[in-house]
C-alpha positions as CSV (number, residue, x, y, z in Angstrom):
1,M,-139.2,73.2,-129.9
2,R,-139.6,76.0,-127.4
3,T,-142.7,76.4,-125.3
4,S,-144.2,78.8,-122.7
5,L,-146.5,76.1,-121.5
6,K,-145.0,75.7,-118.0
7,L,-145.1,79.4,-117.4
8,R,-148.7,79.7,-118.5
9,R,-149.7,76.7,-116.4
10,M,-147.9,78.0,-113.3
11,E,-149.5,81.4,-113.8
12,R,-152.9,79.7,-113.4
13,G,-151.8,77.7,-110.4
14,M,-152.3,74.5,-112.3
15,K,-150.4,71.2,-111.7
16,Q,-149.3,69.1,-114.7
17,S,-152.0,66.6,-113.8
18,D,-154.7,69.3,-113.8
19,L,-153.8,70.3,-117.4
20,A,-153.5,66.7,-118.4
21,D,-157.0,65.9,-117.2
22,L,-158.4,68.9,-119.1
23,V,-156.9,67.7,-122.4
24,N,-157.2,64.0,-121.8
25,V,-153.5,63.0,-121.8
26,R,-151.2,61.6,-119.2
27,R,-149.3,63.9,-116.8
28,E,-146.1,62.6,-118.3
29,T,-147.1,64.0,-121.7
30,I,-147.5,67.5,-120.2
31,G,-144.0,67.2,-118.6
32,R,-142.5,66.1,-121.9
33,L,-144.2,69.0,-123.7
34,E,-142.9,71.5,-121.2
35,Q,-139.3,70.1,-121.6
36,G,-139.5,70.3,-125.4
37,Q,-139.1,66.6,-125.7
38,Y,-142.5,66.0,-127.4
39,C,-144.2,67.8,-130.3
40,P,-147.9,67.8,-129.8
41,S,-150.4,66.9,-132.4
42,L,-152.3,69.8,-133.9
43,R,-155.4,68.8,-132.0
44,L,-153.6,68.7,-128.6
45,A,-151.8,72.0,-129.3
46,M,-155.2,73.6,-130.1
47,D,-156.9,72.1,-127.1
48,I,-154.1,73.5,-124.8
49,A,-154.2,76.9,-126.4
50,K,-157.9,77.1,-125.9
51,I,-157.5,76.4,-122.2
52,F,-155.1,79.3,-121.9
53,D,-157.1,81.5,-124.2
54,T,-154.1,82.1,-126.5
55,T,-152.9,80.8,-129.9
56,V,-150.8,77.7,-130.6
57,E,-148.1,80.0,-131.9
58,D,-147.9,81.8,-128.5
59,L,-147.4,78.5,-126.8
60,F,-145.1,76.6,-129.1
61,S,-142.3,77.7,-131.5
62,F,-139.5,76.2,-133.4
63,D,-136.2,78.0,-132.9
64,D,-133.9,75.6,-134.8
65,E,-133.8,75.9,-138.6
66,T,-133.7,72.1,-138.9
67,D,-137.1,71.9,-137.2
68,A,-138.9,74.0,-139.7
69,P,-139.4,73.2,-143.3
70,S,-137.3,75.1,-145.8
71,P,-139.0,77.8,-147.8
72,A,-139.9,76.9,-151.4
73,K,-137.7,78.5,-154.1
């Protein structure tokens, strides 16, 4: 998973703990999201996107074919 979360957060001058408080998760969760080590729930992804006034797709993407479902034939 790729994410622009860290860049967006830094552009706003926010610490990981600031964002974590806004979406009711631990700071470590934000760190793992930024490192691509954790896939957020849909709810968490939407809450974060709302804070940055953007879409989930602008924040998170899958660049590995194994991460995305295969198209139906």
